[in-house]
N, C-alpha and C positions, 0 to 999 in steps of 0.2 A: 420264555415266550413273551410276546407283546400283550400289554393290556390296553385296549383301544376304546376311546370314547369320542363322541361327536355331539355338538350342540350348537344351537343358533346363537346363544348368548354365553358370556363368561360366567354369569351367575348360575345358569343351568349346568354348565360344564363343571363348575366347582362342586356343586351339590352332588353330581354324579360321581365325581372323584372321591368326595368325602365318604360316600357309601362303601367304598373299598375298606374303610377303617372302622366300620361298624363291627360288632362282635361276630356277625356271620359273614363278614367280608373276607377279602383275599390277602390283606396285609399280614406280614409275618414279623415277629420280633427281630430286632437288629440293634446291636450296640453301636455307639459312636463316641467321638471325643467329647461331644457336648451333652451326652446323656443317652439313655435308652430310647429307642424309637420302635414304632411299627412301620414297616416299609413295604412299598410295592415297587418291584423292579420293572424297568422298561415300560413306563407309562407313556402312551402316545395319545395326545388329546388334540382334537381339531375343533377350531372355532370358526363357524361358517361366516359370521358377520363380525369382523374384528372391531368395528365401531362400538359394538355392545360389549365393551371391555371391563365394565365395572361389576364388582362382586359385592352385593348388598347383604347377602345371607350369612356372611362370616360374623361370628360373635367372638370378641367384641367387634363393634363396627370399625372399619378401617378409616383412616384419616385421608380424605381425598386431597387435601392440601399437600401433605407429604408426598403422595403419589405423583401429583403434578410437579412438585418441586424436583423430584427425581428425574422426570422427563426433561424439564428445563435444564437441569444440571448435566444430563447426558448429552443433549443436543448441542449445548455450548462447550462440550469437551472438557468439563471441569473435573478436578479431583479434590478441591478444598472441602473440608468437613463442615464448615460453619453453616452453610445453607441447609444441608440435610439435618444437622444436629439441632438446628432451631426448631424445625417442624417435627422432629422425632428425637427428643432429648435422651431416649433410652438406646439409641442406635450405637453409641460408643461401647455399651455393654457387650454387644455382639460383634462389632466390627473394629474395635480398638480405639485407643486414644491417639490424639495427634492432630496436626493442622491439615493433613491430607489423608485420603483413603487409598490404600495400596491397590485395591482391585477396582477402582472407579471405572465404570463401563464407558462413559463418554470419553474420558482421557485415553483409555485403551483404544477406542475406535477412531479417535480423531488426531491423537498426538503420539502415543507411546512408541509406536513402531516406525516413526518417521514418515508416516503416510496418513493423510486424512481418508480413512476408508469409506466414510459416507460419501464424501465428494467424489472419490474415485469410482465407487459403485454406481453413482448417479451418471457420471460421464460414460462409463463403460456400457451401461444399459441403454442410454440414449443412442450410442453408436451401434449396439447389437442387442436387440431385444430377445434374441434366441439363445443368448449366452447361458451356459451351465457352470460358469466359472466364478460367479459372484459369491464369495465367501467372506464374511466379516469375522475377523479373529479377535477374540477377547483373551483367551488363555495364552499366557506367556510361559513356556516351559522353563525358561531360565529364572523366572521370578516366582513361579507358582508351584512347581513340582516339590513335594516334600523332600526334606533332607534325607541322607542315608540312614538316619536314625528314625525316620518315619514321622518326625515332627513337622507341623506346618511352618512355613516360612513367615506367615503373617496371620493375624486374626481375620483378615479381610481377603480371603482367597475367592476369586470370582466363582459363583455358582453357574452363571451363564458362560458358555465357552465359545460357541460359534453360532452364526446366523447364516442361513442359505437363502438367497434371493433369486427368484425366477419370475419372468413375465410369461404368462400363459393366457391365451384368449384375451389379450389386452388388459390383464389384471396382474397386480403384483402379489405373488405368492410368497409367504414368509415361513420358514421353518427354523425354530429356535431349539438349540440343543443345550440341555442342562445336565451337568454331572450330578447335581444334588438339588433338591427342591423341597422346601418345607411347605406342607399343605396350608398351614395357617398363616405363618408370618411371611413366607416368600412368594408363593404362587399368585396370590391376588395382586401383588405389586409388580411381579415380573410380567404378567399378562398386560397390565396397563403400560409398562415401559415399552415393550417390544411391539405391541399392536399400534402404539402411538408412533413409534419409529416407522413402522410399516406404512401407516397412513401419511406421515410426513414425506417419506420417500416417494410414495405414489403421487403426491401433489407435485413434487419436483419433476416427476416424469410425465405429469399430466395424463395419468391413467387411473383406473379404479383399483381399489384394494380387492385382492382375492382372499383365499382362506389363510388363517393363521394356524400353524401346526406346531404344537408344543411337546417336545420329547424330553421327559424327565427320567434319566437313568435310575435315579433313586428318589422316588416320591415318598415322603415320610411324615409321620406325626410323632412329635416327642411325647414321652410319657407325661411330662409336666402339662401338656395341653390336652391330655386324654381325660375322659372319653370324648370321642369326636362329637357326640350328641350335644355336649356342652359348648361346642364351637359353632353350632348351627342355629340360626334364627331365620327361618325361611321368610324372604321378603320378595316382593315384586318391585320392578323398577320401570319407570317410563323409558321408552327407547331413546337412545342417544341419537338425536337427529342432526346435531351440529358437526360439521366437517372441519377438521384441522388441516386439510390438504390445501396447500397454497403453492403458487409458483416459487421457485427456489429463492429468488432475490427477496421477495416479500416475506417468505418463511424465515430467511436469515435475519431480516430486520425485526420481525416479531419476536423471535427468540432472544435477540439481543435486548429488546425492550423488557421482556419478561425477566431476563437475568438481572438487569439493573433494578427492576422493581423488587425482585427478591432480596437483593442486597440492601435496599432501603428498608424493607420490612423487617429484616433481622437485626438491623443496627440498633444498638443500645442508645444511640444518639437521636433516634427518630421518635418523636413524641406522637401523641394521638393526632394532632393536626397534620404532622408530617406524613403519617400513614395514610390518612384520608386524601391529602393533596397528591401524594404519589399515585394513588389509585385513580384519582380524578383526571390527572393529566396524561396517564398512560395511553398512548395512541395505538389502539389494538382493534382488529376486526371483531365482530360480535362473538364468535366462538371463543376467541382468546380473551375477550372481555369477561366472559364467564369464568375462565381459568383465573384471571386476575382477581375477580370477586371472591372466589373461594380462598385463594392465598391471603388476601387482605382480611377477610373475615376471620380466618384462623389467627392471623397476627394480632387482630383486635382482641380476640378471645384470650390469647396468651398475655395480653396487657391488662386484662380485666375490664375491657371497654365493651361491655355487653350490649349497651343500648345502640351502639353504632352498627352492630352486625347486621340487623335487619335492613338498614338503609343501604349497606353495601350489597347484600345478597339480593336486593330488589333488582340489581343490574345483571344478575345471573339469568340469562335467557335459556339455559340448558336445564330442562326439568330433571334429567337424569343426575346431573352434577348437584343440583339443588337438593334432590332426595338423598344423595350420598352425604352431603354436608349436614342435612337435618339429622340423619342417623348418627353421624359423628357428634353433633351438638347434643343430642339426646343422651348420648353416652355420658356426657358430663353434667347431665341433669339440669340443663339450662335451656329449655326450649325457647325459641324466639318467634316473634310474629313479624311477618314481612309487611312493611308499610306499602302504601299505594304510591308514594312519591319516589322519584329517582334523583340521584345526585346530578348536578350540572357538570358539564365538561367544557373545556376551552377548545 
């Protein structure tokens, strides 16, 4: 049977899903190759307002810089490991070592099958807004199906397998199918990834976002993360009022700028002055200036340059993102104070 939830915000939706894993909840024990879990089969979760994509109540607090880097990486069709590993050094423990990631979502969507699926979906929906044939494919049976011995072909097999896009009542509806979804480590990031893609595509199409519908065939909590009560720290979030929907040409330019900024931030050859200069000169609209501030602030933190963080975060005009970064910062026991001044830009 389906387990169905709906909420206005991802934070509320995640808390409702987490309740399934309480002692009186419906989750059942299930073993896996990575350890024992409790599992809810066939979970269908609807997010009414996809812009409210951030989950602040997960403990420990999630890193918004890593989540944003993933979106930038996906939109740019990349599969290199360097960008993600910088913002999440533990990622190779789960997804494997090497210069690239086998299951990179953006590479799958934009390059792997010899077709830029995002570009093609955009053009097809411009031509026919009634289409029911817009399916974005991530799963590649030739590369992802287990061998005859049942062993995985890679440590990085995509959990997201397909996306279904439809325009209804002038809004872009998005349904995301997942074969497997970790409540704690996966779901908060997956919702950011695909609601961001939804809003970006809606901008290309010059329409509003509709609902985001997240289907997890196996939603699970590993025993190492149990009890679920230890993973919940109820938090309220300011509403995310900044839109990332842009016309396609401008959107392409912005994500190119963000990709270049990310590469500068992660480079071992970039010193403190280089980090601050790269942020200062990045030509970005306000909503994406907020993204750049979060990325830059975390790059400064990783370099031990704590005094500069407040200066950069003063340019984050997104109260929701600022709260997410504050939660992440507090996790590292280094609270910062935001100054009243702003950095100059050329």
